[in-house]
C-alpha positions as CSV (number, residue, x, y, z in Angstrom):
1,M,-23.8,-15.0,95.2
2,K,-27.5,-16.1,93.2
3,Y,-28.9,-12.0,93.2
4,K,-25.6,-11.6,91.9
5,F,-25.9,-13.3,88.7
6,I,-29.3,-12.7,88.3
7,L,-28.2,-9.0,88.7
8,L,-25.9,-9.1,86.2
9,L,-27.6,-11.2,83.8
10,F,-30.2,-8.4,84.1
11,V,-27.6,-5.7,83.1
12,A,-25.8,-7.6,80.4
13,V,-29.0,-8.3,78.9
14,W,-30.4,-3.7,79.0
15,A,-26.6,-3.5,78.1
16,I,-27.2,-5.2,74.7
17,M,-30.9,-3.6,74.0
18,V,-29.4,-0.5,74.5
19,A,-26.5,-1.1,72.1
20,R,-29.1,-2.3,69.6
21,L,-31.2,0.4,70.1
22,Y,-28.1,2.8,69.5
23,H,-27.1,1.4,66.6
24,L,-30.8,1.5,65.1
25,S,-31.7,4.6,65.8
26,I,-28.6,6.4,65.7
27,K,-26.0,4.8,63.8
28,S,-28.0,3.6,60.9
29,N,-29.6,6.4,60.0
30,Y,-26.1,7.5,58.6
31,Y,-26.7,4.3,56.8
32,Y,-30.1,4.7,55.6
33,E,-29.5,8.7,54.6
34,E,-26.6,7.6,52.3
35,L,-28.8,5.5,50.8
36,A,-31.8,7.8,50.4
37,Q,-29.1,10.3,49.0
38,E,-28.7,7.6,45.8
39,N,-32.0,7.4,45.4
40,I,-32.5,11.0,44.6
41,E,-29.0,11.3,43.4
42,R,-27.5,10.1,40.1
43,K,-23.5,10.8,39.3
44,Q,-22.8,10.5,36.0
45,F,-19.0,11.2,34.3
46,L,-18.2,13.1,31.4
47,K,-16.1,12.1,29.2
48,P,-13.1,13.9,27.8
49,V,-12.6,14.9,24.5
50,R,-8.9,13.3,23.1
51,G,-6.4,15.7,22.3
52,E,-5.5,15.9,18.9
53,I,-2.0,15.5,17.3
54,T,-0.3,17.6,14.7
55,D,3.0,18.3,12.9
56,R,5.3,21.0,13.0
57,H,2.8,22.9,10.7
58,G,-0.4,22.2,12.0
59,N,-1.5,19.3,10.0
60,L,-3.9,17.2,11.6
61,L,-2.6,13.6,11.8
62,A,-4.7,12.3,14.9
63,M,-8.3,13.9,15.1
64,N,-12.2,13.2,16.5
65,Q,-15.1,12.7,14.2
66,M,-18.6,13.7,15.9
67,G,-20.8,11.0,15.8
68,F,-23.2,8.8,18.6
69,S,-23.3,5.3,19.8
70,V,-26.3,3.7,20.7
71,S,-27.4,1.2,23.6
72,I,-30.1,-1.1,24.8
73,L,-31.8,-0.4,28.1
74,P,-30.9,-4.0,30.3
75,H,-32.7,-7.2,31.2
76,L,-34.5,-7.6,28.4
77,K,-33.5,-10.8,27.1
78,R,-36.4,-12.1,29.6
79,Q,-38.6,-10.0,27.0
80,P,-36.9,-11.6,23.9
81,E,-39.7,-10.5,21.5
82,K,-39.2,-6.9,22.6
83,L,-35.3,-7.4,22.5
84,E,-35.9,-8.4,19.0
85,E,-38.1,-5.7,18.0
86,V,-35.6,-2.8,19.4
87,V,-32.6,-4.3,17.4
88,D,-34.3,-4.4,14.4
89,R,-36.0,-1.2,14.6
90,I,-32.1,-0.2,14.9
91,V,-31.0,-2.4,12.3
92,D,-34.1,-0.9,9.5
93,I,-32.7,2.5,10.1
94,F,-29.0,1.6,10.2
95,P,-29.4,-1.3,7.2
96,D,-25.1,-1.6,7.7
97,L,-25.1,-2.8,10.9
98,N,-24.9,-6.5,11.9
99,K,-27.7,-7.7,14.1
100,T,-26.4,-10.7,14.8
101,V,-23.1,-9.1,16.6
102,M,-25.3,-6.7,18.4
103,M,-26.8,-9.3,20.0
104,K,-24.0,-11.3,20.8
105,V,-22.7,-8.3,22.7
106,Y,-25.9,-7.5,24.1
107,D,-26.5,-10.6,25.6
108,K,-22.5,-10.7,26.5
109,H,-23.4,-8.0,29.0
110,D,-26.6,-8.5,30.1
111,S,-26.8,-10.1,33.6
112,P,-28.9,-9.1,36.6
113,Y,-26.0,-7.1,38.3
114,N,-25.8,-4.8,35.0
115,H,-28.5,-1.9,35.6
116,E,-26.8,0.5,32.7
117,Y,-28.0,0.6,29.2
118,I,-25.7,-1.6,27.0
119,K,-23.6,-0.2,24.1
120,V,-24.5,-2.6,21.2
121,V,-23.4,0.0,18.3
122,D,-20.0,2.2,19.3
123,F,-20.1,4.9,16.3
124,I,-22.2,6.3,13.7
125,H,-21.5,9.3,11.9
126,Y,-23.2,12.4,12.9
127,P,-24.6,13.0,9.6
128,D,-25.9,10.0,9.6
129,M,-27.8,9.7,12.8
130,M,-29.4,13.4,12.6
131,G,-32.5,12.0,10.5
132,A,-33.0,9.1,12.4
133,Y,-32.6,10.9,15.6
134,P,-35.9,12.0,16.6
135,S,-37.5,8.5,16.0
136,L,-34.8,6.4,18.0
137,S,-35.1,8.7,20.8
138,M,-38.5,8.3,21.3
139,H,-37.7,4.7,22.5
140,P,-37.4,4.5,26.1
141,E,-35.5,0.9,25.2
142,I,-32.5,2.6,23.1
143,R,-30.4,5.7,24.6
144,I,-28.0,7.7,22.1
145,E,-25.0,9.5,23.2
146,A,-22.6,11.9,21.4
147,E,-18.9,9.9,20.8
148,T,-16.5,10.7,19.1
149,K,-13.9,7.9,16.8
150,R,-10.5,8.8,16.3
151,Y,-9.1,8.9,12.8
152,Y,-5.9,9.3,11.2
153,P,-6.2,11.9,7.9
154,Y,-2.8,10.9,7.1
155,G,-3.2,7.0,7.6
156,V,-0.1,4.8,6.4
157,Y,2.2,7.4,6.3
158,S,2.1,8.4,10.2
159,A,1.1,4.9,11.0
160,H,4.3,3.9,13.1
161,I,5.1,7.4,14.6
162,V,1.6,8.4,15.7
163,G,0.0,4.6,16.7
164,Y,-3.8,4.1,17.1
165,T,-6.2,3.7,20.0
166,G,-8.1,0.7,20.2
167,K,-10.7,-0.2,23.2
168,S,-9.4,-1.3,26.5
169,N,-8.6,-4.7,27.6
170,Q,-9.5,-5.7,31.8
171,K,-5.8,-4.9,32.9
172,E,-5.8,-1.4,31.1
173,N,-9.6,-0.6,32.7
174,D,-8.1,-1.9,36.4
175,K,-4.5,0.5,35.4
176,D,-6.4,3.4,35.1
177,S,-10.1,4.4,36.1
178,V,-10.1,7.0,33.0
179,V,-9.4,4.6,30.4
180,K,-12.4,2.5,32.1
181,E,-14.6,4.6,31.8
182,I,-13.8,6.0,28.3
183,G,-13.2,2.5,27.2
184,K,-10.2,3.4,24.7
185,V,-6.6,3.6,25.1
186,G,-3.8,4.0,23.5
187,K,-2.2,1.1,22.1
188,S,1.1,2.1,20.1
189,G,3.2,5.3,18.9
190,L,2.9,8.3,20.5
191,E,-1.5,7.7,21.1
192,R,0.3,5.0,23.8
193,Q,3.3,6.8,24.9
194,Y,1.4,10.2,25.9
195,N,-2.0,8.0,26.5
196,D,-2.2,10.0,30.0
197,V,-2.2,13.5,28.5
198,L,-4.0,13.0,25.3
199,Q,-7.3,11.1,27.6
200,G,-7.5,14.1,29.9
201,E,-9.6,14.0,32.9
202,L,-12.9,12.9,33.3
203,G,-15.5,15.3,34.7
204,H,-19.0,15.0,36.2
205,L,-22.5,15.7,36.4
206,V,-25.0,15.1,39.7
207,S,-27.9,15.3,38.7
208,K,-31.4,15.0,41.9
209,V,-33.2,12.6,40.2
210,T,-37.0,10.6,40.4
211,A,-38.3,7.0,41.3
212,T,-38.0,6.7,37.6
213,N,-34.8,7.7,37.4
214,K,-35.8,11.0,35.4
215,A,-33.4,13.8,36.3
216,I,-35.4,17.0,37.5
217,D,-31.9,19.3,38.8
218,V,-28.3,19.6,38.1
219,I,-26.5,19.8,41.5
220,E,-22.9,19.6,40.5
221,K,-21.3,19.8,37.3
222,V,-17.8,19.7,37.2
223,P,-16.5,19.8,33.3
224,P,-14.2,17.3,31.6
225,K,-10.4,18.4,31.2
226,D,-9.7,17.5,27.6
227,N,-8.5,18.6,24.0
228,R,-4.5,18.3,25.5
229,N,-3.0,17.9,22.1
230,I,0.3,17.5,21.1
231,Q,2.3,19.4,18.3
232,L,5.8,17.2,17.2
233,N,8.7,18.1,15.0
234,I,7.3,16.1,12.0
235,D,7.1,17.2,8.5
236,I,4.1,15.0,7.1
237,N,4.8,16.1,4.0
238,L,8.2,15.2,4.4
239,Q,7.3,11.7,5.9
240,K,4.7,11.6,2.2
241,M,7.6,12.3,0.1
242,I,10.4,9.2,1.8
243,H,7.4,6.9,1.9
244,D,6.6,7.1,-1.6
245,R,10.1,7.5,-2.7
246,F,10.7,3.7,-1.3
247,G,8.6,2.4,-3.9
248,E,9.2,-1.6,-4.2
249,D,12.0,-1.5,-1.4
250,A,11.7,-2.1,1.6
251,G,13.3,-0.2,4.6
252,V,13.9,3.0,6.7
253,A,14.7,6.3,6.6
254,V,15.6,8.9,9.7
255,V,15.5,12.8,9.3
256,M,16.8,14.5,12.3
257,R,18.4,18.3,13.5
258,T,21.4,17.9,14.9
259,N,19.3,19.2,18.5
260,G,17.0,15.9,18.4
261,E,14.5,16.9,15.9
262,V,12.8,14.3,14.4
263,L,11.5,15.8,10.9
264,A,11.0,12.3,9.4
265,A,10.9,8.7,10.5
266,V,9.7,6.2,7.6
267,S,9.5,2.7,8.3
268,Y,8.4,1.2,5.6
269,P,6.0,-0.1,4.2
270,S,3.6,0.8,7.0
271,F,-0.2,-0.3,7.5
272,D,-3.8,1.7,7.7
273,P,-4.2,2.7,11.7
274,N,-7.8,3.5,10.7
275,L,-8.3,-0.4,10.6
276,F,-7.4,-1.1,14.6
277,V,-10.1,2.4,15.6
278,G,-13.1,0.4,15.7
279,G,-11.5,-3.5,15.3
280,I,-9.6,-5.2,12.8
281,S,-10.8,-8.2,11.1
282,H,-9.2,-11.5,11.5
283,K,-8.5,-11.8,7.5
284,E,-6.9,-8.2,7.8
285,W,-4.6,-8.9,10.9
286,R,-3.6,-12.0,9.5
287,E,-2.2,-10.4,6.0
288,L,-0.4,-8.0,8.2
289,Q,0.9,-10.9,10.1
290,E,2.1,-12.7,7.2
291,N,3.7,-9.9,5.2
292,V,7.4,-11.0,4.5
293,D,8.4,-7.3,5.1
294,N,7.1,-6.9,8.6
295,P,4.6,-3.5,7.7
296,F,3.1,-4.0,11.5
297,T,7.0,-3.7,12.6
298,N,8.3,0.1,13.3
299,K,12.0,-0.9,11.7
300,V,12.9,2.6,13.1
301,I,13.3,1.7,16.8
302,H,12.3,-2.0,16.4
303,G,14.4,-2.8,13.7
304,A,17.4,-4.5,15.0
305,Y,20.0,-4.3,11.7
306,P,23.6,-5.5,11.9
307,P,25.5,-1.4,10.6
308,G,28.1,-3.0,9.0
309,S,30.9,-0.1,8.0
310,T,28.2,2.9,9.0
311,I,30.3,1.4,12.5
312,K,33.6,2.6,11.7
313,M,33.5,5.8,12.6
314,G,33.0,5.0,16.2
315,M,34.9,2.0,16.1
316,A,38.0,4.5,15.2
317,L,37.2,6.6,18.2
318,A,36.7,4.0,20.4
319,F,40.3,2.3,19.2
320,S,41.6,6.2,20.3
321,K,40.1,5.9,23.6
322,A,41.1,2.6,24.4
323,K,45.1,2.8,23.4
324,E,46.8,5.9,23.2
325,G,48.5,7.1,20.0
326,I,46.9,3.6,17.7
327,L,45.4,5.9,14.9
328,D,48.7,7.5,14.0
329,T,50.0,4.6,12.6
330,E,49.0,3.1,9.4
331,E,47.8,-0.1,8.0
332,Y,48.5,-2.1,5.2
333,C,46.0,-3.8,3.4
334,S,46.3,-6.6,1.0
335,G,42.9,-7.7,0.8
336,H,42.6,-10.1,3.9
337,I,44.0,-11.0,6.9
338,T,44.3,-14.4,8.4
339,L,44.7,-15.3,12.2
340,G,47.6,-17.6,13.8
341,K,47.8,-20.6,11.8
342,S,44.2,-20.7,10.3
343,K,44.2,-20.1,7.0
344,H,40.5,-18.6,6.9
345,K,41.3,-14.8,5.6
346,F,38.8,-12.5,7.2
347,R,38.5,-9.9,4.1
348,C,38.7,-6.9,2.4
349,W,35.5,-6.0,0.7
350,S,38.5,-5.4,-1.9
351,R,40.0,-8.3,-3.3
352,W,43.1,-6.3,-4.0
353,G,43.3,-5.2,-1.3
354,H,43.7,-1.1,-0.5
355,G,47.6,-0.7,0.7
356,K,48.6,1.6,3.3
357,V,45.7,3.0,4.6
358,D,45.5,6.2,7.1
359,L,42.8,7.4,8.8
360,K,41.3,8.8,6.6
361,K,41.5,6.9,3.7
362,A,39.9,3.9,5.9
363,I,36.8,5.8,6.4
364,R,36.9,7.2,2.4
365,E,37.6,3.9,1.0
366,S,35.9,1.9,3.7
367,C,39.0,-0.1,3.8
368,D,37.7,-3.7,6.3
369,V,41.7,-5.0,7.2
370,Y,42.7,-1.2,8.6
371,F,39.8,-2.0,11.0
372,Y,40.5,-5.4,11.6
373,N,44.4,-5.0,12.8
374,K,43.7,-2.2,14.7
375,S,40.6,-4.3,16.2
376,L,42.9,-6.9,17.4
377,K,45.2,-4.4,19.3
378,V,42.5,-3.2,21.3
379,G,40.3,-6.3,22.1
380,I,36.2,-6.8,22.2
381,N,35.0,-5.2,25.9
382,A,37.1,-2.1,25.1
383,M,35.4,-1.7,21.5
384,S,32.0,-2.4,22.8
385,K,32.4,-0.3,25.9
386,Y,33.3,3.1,23.8
387,I,31.2,2.1,21.1
388,K,27.9,2.4,23.8
389,E,29.2,5.4,24.5
390,F,28.8,7.2,21.5
391,G,25.1,5.5,21.3
392,L,25.3,1.9,19.5
393,G,23.8,-1.1,21.0
394,V,21.7,1.5,23.5
395,K,18.5,3.3,23.7
396,T,18.4,6.5,22.3
397,G,15.5,7.7,24.6
398,I,13.5,8.8,21.9
399,D,9.3,9.6,23.0
400,L,8.1,5.9,21.7
401,P,7.0,2.5,23.8
402,K,9.6,-0.5,24.1
403,E,12.4,0.8,22.2
404,Y,15.2,-2.1,21.0
405,A,18.4,-1.6,22.4
406,G,20.3,-3.9,20.2
407,V,23.5,-4.9,20.7
408,M,27.0,-4.4,21.1
409,P,28.8,-7.6,22.1
410,D,31.5,-8.4,25.0
411,K,32.7,-11.8,26.1
412,E,30.2,-11.3,29.5
413,W,27.3,-11.2,27.0
414,K,28.4,-13.9,25.2
415,Q,29.1,-16.3,28.2
416,K,25.9,-15.2,29.3
417,R,23.5,-15.5,25.8
418,Y,25.4,-18.2,24.6
419,K,27.6,-20.3,27.5
420,Q,30.8,-19.7,25.3
421,P,33.8,-17.7,25.1
422,W,34.5,-15.1,23.0
423,Y,37.1,-15.8,19.8
424,M,39.6,-13.5,17.9
425,G,37.8,-13.9,14.9
426,E,34.8,-12.3,16.0
427,T,36.7,-9.0,17.3
428,V,38.0,-9.0,13.8
429,I,34.1,-9.0,12.6
430,A,32.3,-6.6,15.1
431,S,35.2,-3.8,13.9
432,I,33.2,-3.5,10.3
433,G,30.1,-4.1,11.9
434,Q,28.9,-7.7,11.3
435,G,29.0,-10.8,13.7
436,Y,27.1,-9.7,16.8
437,D,26.4,-6.1,16.7
438,L,23.4,-5.1,16.2
439,V,21.4,-1.3,16.1
440,T,18.7,0.5,15.3
441,P,18.2,3.2,12.3
442,L,17.5,5.6,14.8
443,Q,20.6,4.8,17.3
444,V,22.7,5.0,13.7
445,A,21.3,8.7,13.6
446,R,22.0,9.5,16.5
447,Y,25.4,8.8,16.3
448,T,25.8,10.2,13.2
449,S,24.7,13.7,14.8
450,L,27.4,12.7,17.5
451,L,30.0,12.5,15.0
452,A,28.8,15.9,13.6
453,T,28.8,18.3,16.5
454,G,30.3,16.3,19.2
455,K,27.3,16.1,21.7
456,L,24.8,12.9,21.4
457,V,21.2,14.1,21.5
458,T,18.0,12.6,22.7
459,P,15.4,12.1,20.0
460,K,12.4,14.3,20.3
461,L,9.2,13.6,18.3
462,A,7.4,16.1,20.5
463,Q,7.4,19.8,19.9
464,V,4.6,20.9,21.9
465,I,2.3,18.6,24.8
466,D,-0.9,20.5,25.9
467,G,1.2,24.0,25.4
468,K,4.4,23.2,27.0
469,K,7.5,23.2,24.9
470,V,9.8,20.4,24.9
471,E,12.8,20.8,26.5
472,K,16.2,19.6,23.8
473,E,18.2,16.6,26.1
474,G,21.9,16.4,25.0
475,K,25.1,15.6,26.6
476,P,29.1,16.2,25.3
477,V,30.6,13.4,24.7
478,T,34.6,13.5,25.4
479,L,36.3,12.8,21.7
480,H,39.8,13.2,20.7
481,Q,39.2,16.2,18.5
482,R,42.1,15.9,16.2
483,Y,40.9,12.1,15.0
484,L,37.5,13.8,14.6
485,Q,38.0,15.7,12.9
486,T,39.7,13.3,10.1
487,I,37.4,11.4,10.3
488,R,34.4,14.2,9.5
489,E,37.1,14.7,6.6
490,G,37.0,11.2,5.6
491,M,33.0,11.5,5.6
492,Y,33.3,14.5,3.5
493,E,35.3,12.8,1.1
494,V,33.3,9.4,1.0
495,C,30.5,11.8,-0.7
496,N,32.8,15.0,-2.5
497,T,35.8,13.0,-3.7
498,R,36.1,10.5,-6.6
499,K,37.2,7.4,-4.7
500,G,34.2,8.1,-2.3
501,T,32.1,5.1,-2.0
502,G,29.0,8.0,-1.8
503,Y,30.4,10.0,-4.7
504,S,27.7,9.2,-7.4
505,T,25.0,10.4,-5.6
506,L,26.0,12.7,-2.9
507,S,28.2,14.7,-4.5
508,K,26.4,17.2,-6.5
509,L,23.2,18.7,-4.4
510,P,22.8,22.4,-3.5
511,V,24.3,22.0,-0.1
512,V,27.4,19.7,1.2
513,V,27.0,16.6,2.4
514,A,29.5,14.3,4.5
515,G,28.2,10.6,5.1
516,K,29.3,6.9,5.3
517,T,27.6,4.1,3.4
518,G,27.4,0.6,5.0
519,T,26.7,-2.7,3.8
520,S,25.7,-5.5,6.0
521,Q,25.8,-9.6,5.1
522,V,22.6,-11.2,5.9
523,T,24.4,-14.6,4.8
524,S,28.2,-15.6,5.1
525,I,30.1,-16.1,2.1
526,P,32.2,-19.5,1.8
527,Q,36.2,-19.3,2.3
528,S,36.0,-21.4,-1.4
529,T,34.4,-18.6,-3.2
530,M,37.2,-16.8,-5.5
531,K,35.0,-14.7,-6.6
532,R,31.9,-13.0,-5.5
533,L,28.8,-12.9,-7.0
534,K,27.2,-8.9,-7.6
535,E,24.7,-8.6,-4.7
536,E,22.0,-7.9,-7.7
537,E,23.1,-11.7,-8.6
538,L,21.8,-12.7,-5.0
539,E,18.6,-14.0,-4.3
540,Y,16.2,-11.4,-2.8
541,Y,16.6,-12.1,0.6
542,H,20.5,-13.1,0.7
543,R,21.4,-9.6,-0.8
544,S,23.2,-6.8,1.9
545,H,21.4,-4.5,3.4
546,A,22.1,-1.1,2.1
547,W,23.2,2.1,5.0
548,I,23.9,5.7,4.5
549,T,24.0,7.8,6.7
550,T,24.9,11.8,6.3
551,Y,24.8,15.5,8.1
552,A,24.7,18.3,6.2
553,P,25.9,21.1,6.0
554,Y,29.4,19.8,6.3
555,K,30.7,22.8,7.8
556,D,27.9,23.9,9.9
557,P,25.8,20.4,10.6
558,Q,22.4,21.1,10.9
559,Y,20.5,17.8,9.8
560,V,21.1,14.1,10.1
561,V,19.8,11.6,7.5
562,T,20.3,8.2,7.7
563,V,18.5,5.1,5.6
564,L,18.8,1.8,5.2
565,V,16.9,-0.3,2.6
566,E,17.0,-4.0,3.6
567,H,18.4,-6.3,0.9
568,G,19.3,-3.3,-1.0
569,G,22.9,-4.3,-1.6
570,H,25.2,-1.7,-1.5
571,G,24.7,1.6,0.4
572,G,26.1,4.2,-2.3
573,S,24.1,2.9,-5.0
574,T,20.6,2.6,-3.4
575,A,20.0,4.1,-0.2
576,G,22.2,7.3,-1.6
577,P,19.9,8.5,-4.5
578,I,16.8,8.1,-1.1
579,A,18.8,10.1,0.9
580,A,19.9,12.4,-1.9
581,D,16.2,12.9,-3.2
582,I,15.4,14.2,0.7
583,Y,18.2,16.6,0.8
584,K,16.9,18.3,-2.3
585,W,13.2,18.2,-1.1
586,L,14.8,19.7,1.9
587,Y,16.9,22.4,0.4
588,A,13.0,23.0,-1.7
589,N,11.4,23.4,0.8
590,G,13.7,26.1,3.2
591,Y,15.4,24.0,5.4
592,F,18.8,25.5,4.6
593,E,19.6,29.5,4.1
594,K,20.3,29.7,0.4
595,S,23.9,30.4,0.5
596,V,25.0,27.1,1.9
597,A,25.4,25.5,-1.4
598,D,28.1,28.2,-1.8
599,E,30.1,26.8,1.1
600,F,33.0,25.4,-1.5
């Protein structure tokens, strides 16, 4: 037994020694071969050039400026005098650089574990660097590398559409290896929506290097996939004209083909996206945030407003889907209605009323009582269900990030949101686009296109992405054609007959326009008020928002123009003139055939 134990121990020891010998002589060889390979080869990523963004005519909206970055050898904090000397050398050549900031950046990124050069200057323009390059490149502690910087030639005019790029954060780096290597990413607008396309794909260069890390041979080179450009449907000259046209008024304008191509999407006022490329100052950011007109908000998709009377065409169609034949009967408007025993008056905008009102007259003269009465016969749930089918209170699907859906309320929504029941009076005011109703201007434009064509399209900003044409998207919506035709005739009369609310500004254009004005209140009017103040007599931020939404030509709808003027009062008098100028511009710039002026 004793000998067996000794033999077993002997075999075990030899087995361990053989296993160790195998590990050292065979298996570890692979490990040390990899280390040796790393000692003689260096892999360097090649950054792609970010794609450009152009408008429909090829005008550059987002481009790249060529220049250089400046980096400093790591671990110089051990030699503070040397570090000071290197930074002073750079600042002597470029006096506009901030030495304190450069030192802070270096200090933040220098550590025993970092062996990469530390970038202390992100960008110096190409002409500025040319004279300094020979002397700076002689310093082994300084590395000069080619760099690009995003630039937006049209600044405020395209900011909300194109967006901007900025330095990537840790979360963005962890999510995308390309972003991590480039260090920049699209932060808003199309720059964010199509970041994966625009940024391209990394290339790489594998070099044989000496012990001092000097490249002596190229082993492999894979070029980056870059210059993936995007062309838009936007006409930047139209965009610029509308932006300037708003003047002192804040607001929104959308110009869209009836197939969904967005020609202009103006949110006014705006901001300069170039401020964000290199990092915006605290002062500039505070000024943007404190501006009561919200220049940083893209109101086209993030502005949520009561639609006012622009909802009435959709409400009429919702009534027709909810209750057969409901639109065939007239309503009588005495200027107001009451509910049950309540003395509360739900007023029409016309104090003296409209008398007998049919569907066409209700659209032309925008009678509120007509819609009050019909809504009580249908109910809020049916109204909400069908109005969403027409594109209000739902996202449009436009190619921009974080679009708002808005609100088209029903009983369940209110219970969930406020833990309260729904009241009949809320149904009444919802029928004319007030109360809880909230839409975006783009939703109103899309819904207007549906009224014009019978098809609900998906708005598109991009026309061509990396050489591939963007497909149009749209779906037909089942609508009662006889009622739809009556609504279109009513919209025609809004703009082309003397009793129409848009007649004064839209009746003498080179094209025949159909449309609807709207006034959405931002403050309630007390029941004790017998005679309303005129909008211009109210304090500015108590005035109603002014809407107008239109399409043209009336007989062959090709374009939709929707305008909202914040606190503008009446749609016909404030939003109407802007819409009229847009149509004049479109006509003058060849968007309509000359013959359309002779339709009627």
